[in-house]
C-alpha positions in Angstrom: 180.6 85.7 -116.8 178.6 86.9 -113.8 175.4 85.1 -112.9 172.9 87.0 -110.9 171.7 85.1 -107.8 168.0 85.3 -107.5 166.7 85.8 -104.0 163.4 84.3 -103.0 161.6 86.3 -100.4 158.9 84.5 -98.4 155.7 86.3 -97.7 154.9 86.6 -93.9 151.8 84.4 -94.1 153.8 81.6 -95.7 156.5 81.9 -93.0 153.9 81.8 -90.2 152.2 78.7 -91.7 155.6 76.9 -92.1 156.7 77.7 -88.6 153.7 75.8 -87.2 155.0 72.6 -88.8 158.7 73.0 -88.6 161.0 71.1 -86.2 163.4 74.1 -86.4 162.5 77.6 -85.3 163.2 80.4 -87.7 163.3 84.1 -87.4 161.9 86.2 -90.3 163.2 89.6 -91.5 161.8 91.3 -94.5 161.1 88.0 -96.4 164.2 86.2 -95.4 164.2 83.3 -93.0 167.0 82.5 -90.6 167.3 79.2 -88.6 167.7 79.5 -84.9 170.5 77.8 -83.0 169.8 75.7 -80.0 170.5 76.9 -76.5 172.7 75.4 -73.8 172.2 74.8 -70.1 173.3 78.2 -68.8 171.1 79.9 -71.4 168.1 77.8 -70.4 168.6 78.2 -66.7 168.9 82.0 -67.0 165.8 82.3 -69.2 163.8 80.1 -66.9 164.9 82.0 -63.8 163.8 85.3 -65.3 160.5 83.9 -66.6 159.8 82.2 -63.2 160.0 85.5 -61.3 158.0 87.3 -63.9 155.3 84.7 -64.0 155.0 84.6 -60.2 154.4 88.4 -60.2 152.0 88.2 -63.2 149.6 85.7 -61.6 146.1 87.1 -61.5 147.0 90.1 -63.7 146.3 90.9 -67.3 150.0 90.2 -68.3 151.3 87.2 -70.1 154.8 85.9 -69.7 156.2 84.0 -72.7 159.5 82.1 -73.0 161.4 81.2 -76.2 158.7 79.7 -78.4 156.5 82.9 -78.7 157.4 85.2 -81.5 157.2 89.0 -81.3 156.1 90.9 -84.4 158.1 94.0 -85.3 156.0 95.7 -88.0 158.5 98.5 -88.7 161.1 96.0 -89.8 158.6 93.4 -91.2 160.1 90.9 -88.8 159.3 88.1 -86.4 161.8 87.3 -83.7 161.8 84.7 -80.9 162.9 86.6 -77.7 164.1 84.4 -74.8 161.5 86.0 -72.5 158.8 88.4 -73.2 155.9 90.1 -71.3 152.9 91.7 -72.7 150.1 93.4 -70.7 148.0 94.6 -73.6 144.5 92.9 -73.5 144.3 93.5 -77.3 147.5 91.5 -77.9 145.6 88.3 -78.6 147.4 86.6 -81.5 148.1 83.0 -80.5 151.4 82.6 -82.5 153.0 86.0 -82.0 152.7 89.2 -79.9 152.8 92.8 -81.0 152.8 94.8 -77.8 155.4 93.6 -75.4 156.4 95.8 -72.5 159.5 93.7 -71.7 161.9 91.7 -73.9 164.8 89.7 -72.6 167.6 88.2 -74.7 170.2 86.0 -73.1 173.5 86.6 -75.0 175.3 83.7 -76.6 178.3 83.8 -79.0 176.1 83.0 -82.0 173.5 85.6 -81.3 175.2 88.4 -79.3 175.9 90.7 -82.3 172.3 90.4 -83.6 170.8 91.0 -80.1 173.0 94.1 -79.6 172.5 95.7 -83.0 169.6 94.4 -85.2 167.2 93.4 -82.4 168.0 96.4 -80.2 167.2 98.8 -83.1 164.1 96.8 -84.2 162.7 96.3 -80.7 163.0 100.0 -79.9 160.5 100.7 -82.7 157.8 98.9 -80.7 155.7 101.7 -79.0 154.7 99.4 -76.1 158.3 98.3 -75.2 159.6 99.8 -72.0 162.4 97.4 -71.0 165.0 95.4 -73.0 167.4 93.2 -71.1 170.6 91.8 -72.5 171.8 89.1 -70.1 175.3 87.6 -70.2 175.7 83.9 -69.7 179.5 84.3 -69.3 179.5 86.6 -66.3 177.0 88.2 -63.8 176.0 91.1 -66.0 172.7 92.5 -67.2 172.4 95.5 -69.5 169.1 97.0 -68.6 167.6 99.4 -71.3 164.7 101.5 -70.1 162.5 103.9 -72.1 161.8 107.0 -70.0 158.7 109.3 -70.1 160.4 111.5 -72.8 160.7 108.4 -75.1 164.5 108.2 -74.6 166.3 105.0 -73.9 168.6 104.8 -70.9 171.0 102.0 -70.1 172.1 100.7 -66.7 174.6 97.9 -66.4 174.2 95.7 -63.3 177.2 93.6 -62.5 177.8 91.0 -59.7 175.0 92.4 -57.5 172.0 94.6 -58.1 168.3 94.6 -58.4 166.1 95.2 -61.5 162.7 96.7 -61.2 160.0 96.2 -63.9 156.7 98.1 -64.0 154.4 97.1 -66.9 150.8 98.3 -66.3 149.8 96.6 -63.0 152.7 94.2 -63.1 155.5 95.2 -60.7 158.4 92.9 -60.2 161.8 93.2 -58.6 164.5 90.6 -59.0 168.2 90.5 -58.2 171.1 89.2 -60.1 171.1 86.3 -57.6 167.6 85.4 -58.8 168.7 85.6 -62.5 171.8 83.5 -62.0 170.5 81.0 -59.5 172.0 77.5 -60.1 174.1 78.9 -63.1 177.7 78.0 -63.0 179.8 80.8 -64.5 
Protein backbone atom coordinates (compact mmCIF):
# COMPACT_ATOMS: atom_id res chain seq x y z
CA UNK A 1 0.00 0.00 0.00
CA UNK A 2 1.33 3.43 -0.94
CA UNK A 3 0.92 6.22 1.53
CA UNK A 4 0.95 9.76 0.24
CA UNK A 5 3.39 12.02 2.01
CA UNK A 6 1.73 15.27 2.87
CA UNK A 7 3.96 18.26 2.39
CA UNK A 8 3.47 21.28 4.62
CA UNK A 9 4.31 24.55 2.92
CA UNK A 10 5.10 27.46 5.20
CA UNK A 11 3.71 30.88 4.29
CA UNK A 12 6.43 33.53 3.83
CA UNK A 13 5.28 35.68 6.79
CA UNK A 14 5.53 32.63 9.09
CA UNK A 15 9.02 31.90 7.78
CA UNK A 16 10.16 35.50 8.32
CA UNK A 17 8.77 35.55 11.87
CA UNK A 18 10.44 32.24 12.70
CA UNK A 19 13.81 33.37 11.31
CA UNK A 20 13.96 36.22 13.81
CA UNK A 21 13.99 33.75 16.70
CA UNK A 22 15.86 30.79 15.20
CA UNK A 23 19.40 29.86 16.20
CA UNK A 24 19.82 28.33 12.73
CA UNK A 25 19.49 30.29 9.50
CA UNK A 26 17.13 28.88 6.85
CA UNK A 27 16.57 29.70 3.21
CA UNK A 28 13.02 29.70 1.88
CA UNK A 29 11.89 28.56 -1.57
CA UNK A 30 8.21 28.41 -2.49
CA UNK A 31 7.05 27.44 0.98
CA UNK A 32 9.87 25.03 1.75
CA UNK A 33 12.53 25.81 4.34
CA UNK A 34 16.13 24.61 4.13
CA UNK A 35 18.64 24.84 7.00
CA UNK A 36 21.94 26.55 6.21
CA UNK A 37 25.27 24.88 6.90
CA UNK A 38 27.94 26.74 8.83
CA UNK A 39 30.95 28.21 7.04
CA UNK A 40 34.63 27.53 7.64
CA UNK A 41 37.60 29.85 8.04
CA UNK A 42 38.46 30.24 4.34
CA UNK A 43 34.83 31.01 3.51
CA UNK A 44 34.65 33.63 6.26
CA UNK A 45 37.95 35.29 5.34
CA UNK A 46 36.99 35.55 1.66
CA UNK A 47 33.53 36.96 2.44
CA UNK A 48 34.97 39.46 4.91
CA UNK A 49 37.72 40.56 2.50
CA UNK A 50 35.17 41.28 -0.22
CA UNK A 51 32.78 43.04 2.16
CA UNK A 52 35.64 45.10 3.61
CA UNK A 53 36.59 46.53 0.19
CA UNK A 54 32.97 47.13 -0.76
CA UNK A 55 32.18 48.84 2.56
CA UNK A 56 35.25 51.08 2.28
CA UNK A 57 34.09 52.22 -1.17
CA UNK A 58 30.47 52.65 -0.02
CA UNK A 59 31.22 55.02 2.86
CA UNK A 60 29.26 58.24 2.44
CA UNK A 61 27.18 56.84 -0.42
CA UNK A 62 23.58 55.60 -0.62
CA UNK A 63 24.71 51.98 -0.92
CA UNK A 64 24.49 49.37 1.81
CA UNK A 65 26.87 46.42 2.07
CA UNK A 66 25.54 43.31 3.82
CA UNK A 67 27.26 40.10 4.79
CA UNK A 68 25.70 36.65 5.38
CA UNK A 69 22.86 37.50 7.80
CA UNK A 70 20.81 39.70 5.43
CA UNK A 71 18.34 37.89 3.20
CA UNK A 72 17.59 38.77 -0.42
CA UNK A 73 13.98 38.44 -1.60
CA UNK A 74 13.54 36.89 -5.05
CA UNK A 75 9.87 37.46 -5.81
CA UNK A 76 9.88 35.56 -9.10
CA UNK A 77 10.81 32.34 -7.26
CA UNK A 78 8.97 33.13 -4.02
CA UNK A 79 12.32 32.76 -2.28
CA UNK A 80 14.52 34.24 0.41
CA UNK A 81 18.23 33.46 0.25
CA UNK A 82 21.21 34.44 2.41
CA UNK A 83 23.97 35.58 0.04
CA UNK A 84 27.48 35.73 1.45
CA UNK A 85 27.84 39.40 0.46
CA UNK A 86 25.30 41.76 -1.08
CA UNK A 87 25.18 45.42 -2.10
CA UNK A 88 22.06 47.47 -2.64
CA UNK A 89 22.05 51.13 -3.70
CA UNK A 90 18.28 51.58 -4.04
CA UNK A 91 17.03 54.15 -1.49
CA UNK A 92 13.60 52.44 -1.64
CA UNK A 93 15.07 49.11 -0.50
CA UNK A 94 14.38 49.76 3.18
CA UNK A 95 13.18 46.44 4.64
CA UNK A 96 15.16 45.68 7.79
CA UNK A 97 15.17 41.87 7.42
CA UNK A 98 15.65 41.46 3.68
CA UNK A 99 16.56 43.38 0.53
CA UNK A 100 14.81 43.29 -2.84
CA UNK A 101 17.07 45.33 -5.11
CA UNK A 102 20.69 44.29 -4.88
CA UNK A 103 23.07 45.37 -7.61
CA UNK A 104 25.76 42.87 -6.52
CA UNK A 105 25.54 39.41 -4.96
CA UNK A 106 28.54 37.29 -4.00
CA UNK A 107 28.47 33.59 -3.16
CA UNK A 108 31.59 31.86 -1.85
CA UNK A 109 31.49 28.30 -3.12
CA UNK A 110 31.64 25.36 -0.75
CA UNK A 111 31.12 21.65 -1.41
CA UNK A 112 27.71 21.73 0.32
CA UNK A 113 26.38 24.74 -1.62
CA UNK A 114 28.23 24.90 -4.94
CA UNK A 115 25.57 23.13 -7.02
CA UNK A 116 22.81 25.36 -5.60
CA UNK A 117 24.88 28.54 -6.09
CA UNK A 118 25.68 27.60 -9.72
CA UNK A 119 22.19 26.51 -10.74
CA UNK A 120 19.25 27.45 -8.53
CA UNK A 121 20.59 30.74 -7.22
CA UNK A 122 22.14 31.81 -10.52
CA UNK A 123 18.79 31.34 -12.26
CA UNK A 124 16.84 32.98 -9.42
CA UNK A 125 19.16 35.96 -8.96
CA UNK A 126 19.14 36.74 -12.67
CA UNK A 127 15.41 37.50 -12.39
CA UNK A 128 16.18 40.47 -10.11
CA UNK A 129 15.95 43.55 -12.38
CA UNK A 130 18.39 45.50 -10.19
CA UNK A 131 21.15 42.86 -10.22
CA UNK A 132 24.16 43.80 -12.33
CA UNK A 133 26.86 41.52 -10.89
CA UNK A 134 26.99 37.99 -9.52
CA UNK A 135 30.28 36.59 -8.26
CA UNK A 136 31.02 32.94 -7.57
CA UNK A 137 34.22 32.78 -5.56
CA UNK A 138 36.16 29.56 -5.11
CA UNK A 139 37.65 28.78 -1.72
CA UNK A 140 39.74 25.93 -3.13
CA UNK A 141 41.79 27.95 -5.64
CA UNK A 142 42.22 31.58 -6.72
CA UNK A 143 39.28 31.80 -9.08
CA UNK A 144 36.29 34.11 -9.38
CA UNK A 145 33.49 33.69 -11.90
CA UNK A 146 32.28 37.21 -12.59
CA UNK A 147 28.79 37.44 -14.14
CA UNK A 148 27.87 40.87 -15.50
CA UNK A 149 24.58 42.08 -17.00
CA UNK A 150 25.25 44.27 -20.03
CA UNK A 151 23.15 47.15 -21.35
CA UNK A 152 21.20 44.73 -23.60
CA UNK A 153 20.19 42.70 -20.51
CA UNK A 154 22.50 39.81 -21.48
CA UNK A 155 24.66 38.06 -18.92
CA UNK A 156 28.37 37.79 -19.67
CA UNK A 157 30.85 35.71 -17.70
CA UNK A 158 34.51 36.37 -17.08
CA UNK A 159 36.69 33.98 -15.14
CA UNK A 160 39.56 35.56 -13.21
CA UNK A 161 42.25 33.13 -12.08
CA UNK A 162 45.42 33.68 -10.06
CA UNK A 163 45.57 37.42 -10.83
CA UNK A 164 43.16 39.97 -12.12
CA UNK A 165 41.03 42.87 -11.05
CA UNK A 166 37.26 43.11 -10.76
CA UNK A 167 35.42 46.39 -11.22
CA UNK A 168 31.97 47.02 -9.80
CA UNK A 169 29.83 50.04 -10.67
CA UNK A 170 26.50 50.30 -8.84
CA UNK A 171 24.99 53.78 -9.08
CA UNK A 172 27.63 56.07 -7.53
CA UNK A 173 29.53 53.16 -5.94
CA UNK A 174 32.64 52.34 -7.92
CA UNK A 175 35.04 49.79 -6.53
CA UNK A 176 37.94 47.87 -7.95
CA UNK A 177 39.62 44.99 -6.15
CA UNK A 178 42.09 42.33 -7.12
CA UNK A 179 42.23 38.62 -6.47
CA UNK A 180 45.03 39.48 -4.00
CA UNK A 181 42.45 41.55 -2.08
CA UNK A 182 39.88 38.74 -2.17
CA UNK A 183 42.29 36.02 -1.06
CA UNK A 184 44.31 38.05 1.46
CA UNK A 185 45.29 35.84 4.44
CA UNK A 186 43.54 32.80 2.90
CA UNK A 187 45.57 29.59 2.77
CA UNK A 188 44.75 27.63 -0.37
